[in-house]
C-alpha positions as CSV (number, residue, x, y, z in Angstrom):
1,M,0.0,0.0,0.0
2,S,1.4,3.4,-1.0
3,V,2.3,5.5,2.1
4,Y,1.2,8.6,0.1
5,R,-2.2,7.0,-0.8
6,N,-2.8,5.8,2.7
7,A,-2.0,9.3,4.2
8,V,-4.2,11.2,1.8
9,W,-7.0,8.7,2.2
10,L,-6.9,9.0,6.0
11,V,-7.2,12.8,5.9
12,K,-10.0,12.5,3.3
13,G,-11.8,9.9,5.5
14,L,-11.7,12.0,8.6
15,Q,-13.3,14.9,6.7
16,E,-15.8,13.0,4.6
17,Y,-16.4,9.4,5.8
18,T,-17.5,10.1,9.4
19,K,-20.9,10.8,10.9
20,S,-20.2,14.6,10.6
21,G,-19.2,14.1,7.0
22,Y,-22.6,12.5,6.3
23,E,-24.5,15.2,8.1
24,A,-22.7,17.9,6.0
25,A,-23.5,16.0,2.8
26,A,-27.1,15.3,3.8
27,K,-27.9,19.1,3.9
28,H,-27.8,18.9,0.1
29,F,-29.9,15.8,-0.3
30,V,-33.3,16.1,-2.1
31,P,-35.7,14.5,0.4
32,A,-38.3,13.8,-2.4
33,D,-35.8,11.5,-4.1
34,L,-36.7,8.7,-1.8
35,D,-40.4,9.5,-1.4
36,V,-41.2,6.5,-3.6
37,N,-43.5,3.5,-3.6
38,L,-41.6,0.4,-4.6
39,S,-44.6,-2.0,-4.7
40,G,-44.1,-4.6,-7.4
41,R,-40.4,-4.1,-7.7
42,S,-38.1,-6.9,-6.5
43,F,-34.8,-6.3,-4.7
44,M,-32.2,-8.9,-4.0
45,I,-29.8,-8.0,-1.2
46,T,-26.8,-10.1,-0.3
47,G,-25.6,-10.0,3.3
48,A,-28.9,-8.6,4.4
49,N,-29.2,-10.0,7.9
50,S,-27.0,-7.3,9.6
51,G,-25.2,-4.0,9.1
52,I,-25.7,-2.0,6.0
53,G,-27.5,-4.9,4.2
54,K,-30.1,-5.1,6.9
55,A,-30.6,-1.4,7.0
56,T,-31.1,-1.4,3.2
57,A,-33.5,-4.2,3.4
58,Q,-35.5,-2.4,6.1
59,E,-35.8,0.8,4.0
60,I,-36.8,-1.1,0.8
61,A,-39.4,-3.0,2.8
62,N,-40.7,0.2,4.4
63,K,-41.3,1.6,0.9
64,G,-43.3,-1.5,-0.2
65,G,-40.6,-3.3,-2.2
66,I,-40.3,-7.1,-2.5
67,V,-37.2,-8.0,-0.6
68,H,-35.0,-11.1,-1.2
69,M,-32.5,-11.5,1.6
70,V,-29.5,-13.6,0.5
71,C,-27.7,-14.7,3.7
72,R,-25.4,-17.5,4.9
73,D,-26.9,-18.0,8.4
74,K,-30.5,-19.2,8.3
75,G,-31.2,-18.4,12.0
76,R,-29.8,-14.9,11.9
77,A,-31.5,-14.2,8.6
78,E,-34.9,-15.4,9.8
79,A,-34.6,-13.2,12.9
80,A,-33.6,-10.2,10.8
81,K,-36.6,-10.9,8.5
82,D,-39.0,-11.0,11.4
83,E,-37.7,-7.7,12.6
84,I,-38.0,-6.1,9.2
85,V,-41.5,-7.4,8.6
86,E,-42.6,-6.2,12.1
87,R,-41.3,-2.7,11.5
88,S,-42.4,-2.3,7.9
89,K,-45.7,-4.3,8.0
90,N,-44.5,-5.7,4.7
91,E,-44.9,-9.4,4.4
92,N,-43.1,-9.6,1.1
93,V,-39.7,-10.4,2.6
94,H,-38.0,-13.7,1.7
95,V,-34.9,-15.5,3.0
96,H,-32.5,-17.4,0.7
97,V,-29.7,-19.3,2.4
98,V,-26.6,-19.0,0.3
99,D,-22.9,-18.9,1.2
100,M,-21.5,-16.2,-1.1
101,S,-18.0,-17.6,-0.7
102,S,-19.1,-20.8,-2.4
103,A,-19.0,-20.3,-6.1
104,R,-21.1,-23.4,-6.7
105,Q,-23.8,-22.4,-4.2
106,V,-24.0,-18.9,-5.8
107,W,-24.4,-20.4,-9.3
108,E,-27.1,-22.9,-8.2
109,F,-29.0,-20.2,-6.3
110,A,-28.9,-17.7,-9.2
111,Q,-30.0,-20.3,-11.8
112,S,-32.9,-21.5,-9.6
113,F,-34.1,-18.0,-8.7
114,S,-34.1,-16.9,-12.3
115,Q,-36.5,-19.7,-13.2
116,T,-39.1,-18.7,-10.6
117,D,-38.7,-15.1,-9.7
118,A,-38.1,-11.7,-11.2
119,V,-35.4,-9.3,-10.0
120,H,-35.4,-5.6,-10.7
121,V,-32.5,-4.6,-8.5
122,L,-29.5,-6.6,-7.3
123,I,-27.5,-5.2,-4.4
124,N,-24.1,-6.8,-3.9
125,N,-23.6,-6.0,-0.3
126,A,-22.2,-9.2,1.3
127,G,-18.6,-8.9,2.3
128,C,-16.0,-10.3,4.6
129,M,-12.6,-9.2,6.0
130,V,-10.7,-12.3,7.2
131,N,-7.4,-11.2,8.7
132,Q,-5.6,-14.5,8.2
133,R,-5.4,-16.3,4.9
134,E,-8.1,-18.9,4.9
135,L,-9.3,-21.1,2.0
136,T,-12.9,-22.1,1.2
137,E,-13.9,-25.7,0.6
138,E,-13.3,-24.9,-3.1
139,G,-9.7,-23.9,-2.4
140,L,-10.2,-20.1,-2.9
141,E,-9.0,-17.4,-0.6
142,K,-12.0,-16.4,1.4
143,N,-12.1,-12.7,1.0
144,F,-11.7,-12.9,-2.7
145,A,-14.2,-15.7,-3.0
146,T,-16.9,-13.7,-1.1
147,N,-16.2,-10.1,-2.1
148,T,-15.2,-10.5,-5.7
149,L,-16.0,-13.9,-7.2
150,G,-19.3,-14.4,-5.5
151,A,-20.5,-10.9,-6.6
152,Y,-19.2,-11.6,-10.1
153,I,-21.0,-14.9,-10.5
154,L,-24.3,-13.7,-9.0
155,T,-24.3,-10.6,-11.2
156,T,-23.3,-12.4,-14.3
157,A,-25.9,-15.2,-13.7
158,L,-28.7,-12.7,-13.1
159,I,-28.0,-10.4,-16.1
160,P,-30.4,-12.2,-18.4
161,A,-33.2,-11.9,-15.8
162,L,-32.4,-8.2,-15.2
163,K,-32.6,-7.5,-18.9
164,K,-36.2,-8.7,-18.9
165,V,-37.6,-6.1,-16.5
166,Q,-38.1,-2.3,-16.5
167,D,-35.4,-0.1,-15.0
168,P,-33.0,-2.9,-13.9
169,R,-30.2,-1.9,-11.6
170,V,-27.1,-3.4,-10.0
171,V,-25.6,-1.6,-6.9
172,T,-22.4,-2.9,-5.5
173,V,-21.3,-1.8,-2.0
174,S,-17.6,-1.2,-2.4
175,S,-15.5,0.9,0.0
176,G,-13.4,4.1,-0.1
177,G,-10.6,1.9,1.1
178,M,-10.2,0.8,-2.5
179,L,-8.6,4.3,-3.2
180,T,-5.5,3.0,-1.4
181,Q,-5.1,0.2,-3.9
182,R,-3.9,-0.3,-7.5
183,L,-5.4,-3.4,-9.1
184,N,-3.0,-6.4,-8.7
185,V,-4.1,-9.1,-11.1
186,D,-1.0,-11.2,-10.5
187,D,-1.9,-12.3,-7.0
188,L,-5.7,-12.6,-6.8
189,Q,-5.4,-15.5,-4.3
190,C,-3.0,-13.5,-2.0
191,E,-0.4,-16.2,-2.1
192,K,2.6,-13.8,-2.2
193,G,4.1,-11.7,0.5
194,T,2.5,-10.8,3.9
195,F,-1.2,-11.3,4.2
196,E,-3.0,-8.2,5.6
197,G,-6.7,-8.4,5.8
198,T,-7.5,-4.7,5.4
199,T,-5.3,-4.5,2.3
200,V,-6.8,-7.6,0.8
201,Y,-10.3,-6.2,1.4
202,A,-9.4,-2.9,-0.2
203,Q,-8.0,-4.8,-3.2
204,N,-11.3,-6.7,-3.5
205,K,-13.2,-3.4,-3.4
206,R,-11.0,-2.0,-6.2
207,Q,-11.9,-5.1,-8.2
208,Q,-15.6,-4.4,-7.6
209,V,-15.3,-0.9,-8.9
210,I,-13.6,-2.0,-12.1
211,L,-16.2,-4.7,-12.6
212,T,-18.9,-2.1,-12.3
213,E,-17.3,0.0,-14.9
214,R,-16.9,-3.0,-17.2
215,W,-20.4,-4.3,-16.8
216,A,-21.8,-0.8,-17.5
217,S,-19.9,-0.7,-20.8
218,Q,-21.0,-4.2,-21.8
219,H,-24.7,-4.1,-20.7
220,K,-26.3,-0.8,-21.6
221,E,-29.8,-1.9,-20.7
222,I,-28.9,-2.2,-17.0
223,H,-27.9,0.7,-14.7
224,F,-24.7,-0.3,-12.7
225,S,-23.2,1.7,-9.8
226,S,-20.8,1.1,-7.0
227,M,-20.6,3.1,-3.8
228,H,-18.8,3.9,-0.6
229,P,-21.0,3.9,2.5
230,G,-18.6,5.8,4.6
231,W,-17.1,4.6,7.9
232,A,-20.1,3.0,9.5
233,D,-20.5,1.2,12.9
234,T,-21.2,-2.3,11.5
235,P,-20.5,-5.8,12.8
236,V,-17.7,-6.2,10.2
237,V,-15.9,-3.1,11.5
238,Q,-16.4,-4.2,15.1
239,T,-15.0,-7.7,14.6
240,S,-12.4,-7.3,11.8
241,M,-11.0,-3.8,12.7
242,P,-11.4,-3.7,16.5
243,S,-8.6,-1.1,17.1
244,F,-10.1,1.2,14.4
245,H,-13.5,0.8,15.9
246,A,-12.3,1.6,19.4
247,K,-10.6,4.8,18.3
248,M,-13.4,6.0,16.0
249,Q,-16.6,4.7,17.5
250,S,-18.0,8.1,18.4
251,R,-17.4,9.4,14.9
252,L,-18.7,6.4,13.0
253,R,-21.9,6.6,10.9
254,T,-25.0,4.6,11.8
255,E,-25.9,1.7,9.7
256,A,-28.8,3.7,8.3
257,M,-26.4,6.5,7.2
258,G,-24.2,3.9,5.5
259,A,-27.3,2.5,3.7
260,D,-28.7,5.8,2.5
261,T,-26.8,6.0,-0.8
262,V,-27.4,2.3,-1.4
263,V,-31.2,2.8,-1.1
264,W,-30.9,6.0,-3.3
265,L,-29.0,4.2,-6.0
266,A,-31.5,1.3,-5.9
267,A,-34.7,3.2,-5.7
268,A,-34.5,6.9,-6.7
269,A,-35.5,8.0,-10.2
270,A,-32.7,10.7,-9.9
271,A,-30.1,7.9,-9.4
272,G,-31.2,6.1,-12.5
273,K,-30.6,9.3,-14.6
274,Q,-26.9,9.3,-13.6
275,P,-24.5,7.7,-16.1
276,S,-24.0,4.0,-15.6
277,G,-20.8,2.6,-14.1
278,L,-20.0,5.4,-11.7
279,F,-18.8,5.3,-8.0
280,F,-20.9,7.2,-5.5
281,Q,-20.5,8.6,-2.0
282,D,-23.4,10.4,-0.2
283,R,-25.6,10.4,-3.4
284,K,-22.9,12.0,-5.5
285,A,-20.6,10.5,-8.1
286,V,-17.0,10.8,-7.0
287,A,-13.5,10.1,-8.3
288,T,-12.2,6.5,-8.2
289,H,-8.6,7.6,-7.7
290,L,-6.9,10.0,-5.3
291,P,-4.9,12.8,-6.9
292,L,-1.4,11.8,-8.0
293,A,-1.9,8.4,-6.6
294,S,-0.7,6.2,-9.5
295,S,-3.5,3.8,-8.9
296,R,-4.9,3.5,-12.4
297,S,-4.8,0.1,-14.0
298,T,-4.3,-0.5,-17.7
299,P,-7.0,-1.9,-20.0
300,Q,-4.9,-5.1,-20.4
301,E,-4.8,-5.6,-16.6
302,E,-8.6,-5.1,-16.4
303,E,-9.1,-7.6,-19.2
304,K,-6.8,-10.1,-17.3
305,L,-9.0,-9.7,-14.2
306,L,-12.2,-10.4,-16.1
307,A,-10.6,-13.4,-17.8
308,A,-9.5,-14.8,-14.5
309,L,-12.9,-14.3,-12.9
310,E,-14.6,-16.0,-15.9
311,E,-12.2,-18.9,-15.7
312,F,-12.9,-19.3,-11.9
313,A,-16.7,-19.0,-12.5
314,L,-16.9,-21.6,-15.3
315,K,-14.8,-24.0,-13.2
316,F,-17.5,-24.1,-10.5
317,K,-20.6,-23.8,-12.8
318,P,-22.9,-26.7,-12.3
């Protein structure tokens, strides 16, 4: 990680990514943007039983949308569903048990879902930050398998279904941490050098932003976006970054603040009028690179990423 990038990012984060940063940005929000009735529209949200995913599911349910919660833990998902239904009085909330780190499970779920249900909006929110290198049962590094490959397979598999509906969208919850990373396509499995969970996570988030840009150029019928939720007080931050959480707890955003731009990108007419493929923070498109950071990848490197993901995906396709 570049020392320069890291320093610039930290200063930027303290100004923009905190609770006070959100409150400053929210003064310019248009409240009517989210005064919407989502009845009849179907939203698939991965990692929806806690954190930003759960807060997003709650807001979508509150507005009458059909919510499909894609979660790994059935018990926690059902408990979250009951809470969402109770608060929203919307019974159209459904749980699907899928481990997003399992490429085969993701394929099987997407293929089955496409045959029986419609999806208008896919929200790639599930993520993990494992701080020691760990392999899945399929032999893949767990962060990469969940954050990048799982999102790639689910999105790719659902694109035909998305193209059948009106105003289809894909929103990917990335992270401003990706600004510290330049794409590294030569070590997707993190087999070289020292393994550092936050760096691996940020690299995965850079991969997600590049995927969003590529998908937008390939599939003009679908509106793609990625976003940074800011520094929010979520279970992932609490468990995977305990020292950061302890230092910053009073300044962290709420889960609802973190979810605001996700919901806006998924539901607001104004968001759908934005160009496809952009990266958002607090309802505004923002740069995907820090000034003078030397973090831009070449088209050849990006093609190599897509080719590698496609190879992995096909390997586990049922």
